[in-house]
C-alpha positions, -999 to 999 in steps of 0.1 A, spaced: -276 -493 31 -264 -463 7 -284 -436 -10 -275 -411 -36 -276 -372 -31 -280 -350 -62 -268 -314 -55 -286 -285 -72 -277 -265 -91 -241 -279 -96 -252 -313 -106 -227 -330 -85 -237 -362 -70 -225 -385 -40 -233 -414 -18 -243 -414 17 -248 -442 43 -280 -443 58 -270 -436 94 -245 -408 82 -251 -369 85 -255 -357 49 -230 -329 58 -204 -355 66 -209 -374 35 -206 -344 12 -174 -332 31 -160 -367 29 -166 -366 -10 -150 -332 -12 -182 -310 -20 -178 -278 1 -212 -274 19 -213 -244 41 -213 -252 79 -204 -239 112 -212 -257 146 -221 -291 130 -242 -299 160 -276 -284 148 -275 -252 166 -264 -225 142 -282 -231 109 -252 -225 85 -259 -258 67 -296 -252 60 -306 -258 24 -337 -272 6 -346 -307 1 -361 -310 -33 -369 -345 -34 -366 -376 -11 -370 -380 26 -346 -375 55 -348 -383 91 -338 -363 125 -346 -389 149 -368 -381 179 -368 -343 178 -359 -314 154 -325 -298 157 -325 -263 175 -319 -245 142 -347 -261 123 -381 -249 129 -416 -265 119 -418 -235 96 -386 -244 79 -399 -278 73 -430 -265 59 -407 -245 34 -390 -277 23 -357 -267 44 -333 -294 59 -303 -290 82 -278 -311 66 -254 -316 95 -281 -335 114 -304 -349 86 -299 -386 76 -311 -397 41 -339 -423 43 -341 -425 5 -323 -410 -25 -325 -372 -23 -322 -340 -44 -310 -310 -23 -305 -273 -33 -276 -258 -16 -248 -232 -27 -216 -249 -25 -188 -228 -10 -164 -223 -39 -136 -206 -22 -131 -234 0 -110 -255 -21 -86 -278 -6 -74 -265 27 -59 -297 45 -75 -305 79 -47 -315 103 -40 -328 135 -12 -311 154 4 -304 186 8 -269 198 24 -252 227 10 -225 246 35 -195 241 14 -169 259 -17 -166 281 -33 -133 286 -61 -122 308 -81 -96 287 -110 -93 311 -124 -111 342 -137 -140 322 -118 -138 288 -84 -153 281 -63 -150 250 -41 -179 241 -12 -178 217 -3 -213 204 29 -223 186 29 -251 160 58 -275 155 86 -259 134 82 -278 103 45 -274 103 19 -244 93 -18 -242 96 -35 -232 64 -68 -215 71 -92 -188 63 -97 -158 86 -130 -166 106 -125 -204 106 -121 -225 138 -102 -252 154 -110 -281 177 -91 -288 208 -89 -328 211 -93 -338 248 -78 -369 262 -115 -386 265 -121 -381 229 -144 -350 232 -137 -319 214 -139 -283 222 -142 -257 193 -127 -221 193 -127 -196 165 -92 -183 152 -88 -147 160 -58 -139 138 -56 -135 100 -38 -159 76 -11 -136 68 -1 -133 106 0 -173 110 32 -175 131 11 -182 162 -26 -192 165 -45 -167 185 -78 -177 205 -100 -156 226 -116 -180 252 -144 -169 276 -149 -189 308 -183 -203 308 -199 -210 343 -198 -248 348 -177 -253 318 -150 -278 325 -124 -270 298 -129 -232 298 -123 -236 336 -91 -256 330 -80 -229 304 -87 -200 329 -75 -217 363 -49 -243 353 -34 -242 317 1 -230 320 24 -213 294 46 -240 276 19 -267 281 13 -288 251 -23 -293 235 -37 -311 205 -57 -293 179 -74 -304 148 -84 -277 120 -91 -258 101 -131 -262 102 -159 -240 92 -174 -220 63 -174 -186 80 -150 -165 63 -147 -135 41 -161 -136 5 -133 -115 -10 -151 -115 -45 -176 -92 -32 -174 -55 -31 -205 -49 -12 -204 -29 19 -201 -50 51 -218 -52 85 -201 -72 111 -220 -82 142 -205 -96 171 -215 -106 204 -191 -112 234 -161 -133 220 -181 -134 187 -155 -107 181 -125 -132 176 -132 -146 141 -146 -109 131 -113 -96 142 -94 -121 119 -117 -114 91 -114 -75 96 -75 -79 97 -74 -101 64 -98 -77 46 -75 -46 55 -44 -66 45 -61 -73 12 -68 -37 8 -107 -41 7 -119 -6 9 -158 -8 8 -177 8 39 -173 -16 67 -193 -13 101 -185 -33 131 -214 -35 157 -201 -53 191 -226 -62 214 -217 -67 253 -235 -66 287 -210 -44 302 -182 -19 291 -157 -45 307 -168 -72 281 -153 -51 252 -121 -68 260 -101 -53 231 -119 -23 226 -89 -1 216 -83 -22 185 -115 -13 166 -113 22 178 -77 23 161 -94 10 129 -120 35 130 -97 64 138 -72 57 110 -95 42 84 -121 65 66 -142 35 55 -144 16 90 -168 24 117 -171 11 149 -203 10 171 -203 -7 206 -236 -15 220 -246 -23 256 -274 -46 264 -273 -42 301 -297 -10 309 -278 -7 344 -244 -6 328 -222 24 329 -235 55 312 -224 65 276 -228 46 242 -255 29 227 -281 7 245 -303 -24 235 -300 -54 213 -271 -52 187 -292 -63 158 -317 -36 166 -290 -11 165 -280 -22 129 -318 -18 119 -318 17 134 -287 28 117 -300 17 82 -336 25 76 -333 23 41 -328 -15 43 -299 -39 40 -305 -53 5 -271 -38 -6 -250 -52 23 -231 -85 32 -237 -94 68 -211 -113 90 -224 -123 123 -207 -143 152 -216 -150 187 -243 -163 209 -269 -184 189 -300 -163 200 -281 -131 186 -272 -147 153 -307 -162 149 -325 -127 157 -302 -111 134 -312 -133 106 -347 -130 112 -347 -92 116 -325 -84 86 -344 -106 62 -374 -83 71 -353 -52 61 -342 -66 28 -312 -88 32 -311 -117 12 -305 -150 29 -273 -159 8 -257 -126 21 -259 -137 57 -229 -154 69 -229 -165 105 -209 -185 131 -231 -191 162 -211 -202 194 -229 -233 208 -217 -239 241 -212 -276 254 -234 -284 286 -215 -289 319 -205 -324 322 -229 -343 347 -213 -350 382 
């Protein structure tokens, strides 16, 4: 059975199969819904259900609350239509026609940045080029059919190699393989680019970047792209971590802050027992403390653990930020494979 989806305010329509996620159908028909993780964890694809009904199965996805349902919101990466529906969502106009490719890549460099973060540089075949927007991600295609997603850490103008920052997750099969077994010159398969987390270049609003852990990776790419494009509005990078060692490329934002008068870097440590010096507490609280006048004038880009991304969204809305100026990429970790 098929149903019709009407998109407001654009007026676009498309058909969706009864067992197909609405986001998948939208992308299949060429309509650029915003999205991130695609597994119900980040909330990037959330929009309003203006008419009709949808189903989520036996339980709601993590990024959709009962309050969201009461407000008529839906999570389109997980929702299946059970009737013709009308939805309200802002289509991503900047996302026109970047081809998603499946490609082999060679590991040209593997670099240990900290005790648990590896930087990989991957080379594409000579005749290929991956067109992407800074902040998007790629999937590794594993032999058993599973996928593992990682954000691109380089900017599009610097695309000779693909740069990734991969943190070893305790019990994580793939990240353990990357940390302990993957060798330079090994061949992997990737698919991409994916995601709607990228710089909205038409905006000239001041920007707050909020990164947690390796959430710095896509933020790094976005900042390098913004600087290459000559954007000169005020930019503030808040990078949250547990210990000083977790700021695995700290010298880079320190250099930006030293040489660029419009760029500011604020590292924030969450571990009260960490080394002395610097800001303490939750990174989103540091943002609110520094802007007591509110955030209505800002664009915010947040990337990292889901708890940080969701806490920032809730807190910043209460301080004047409108929902359509909060762009996020929540890092959902795959559960360890059962023994």
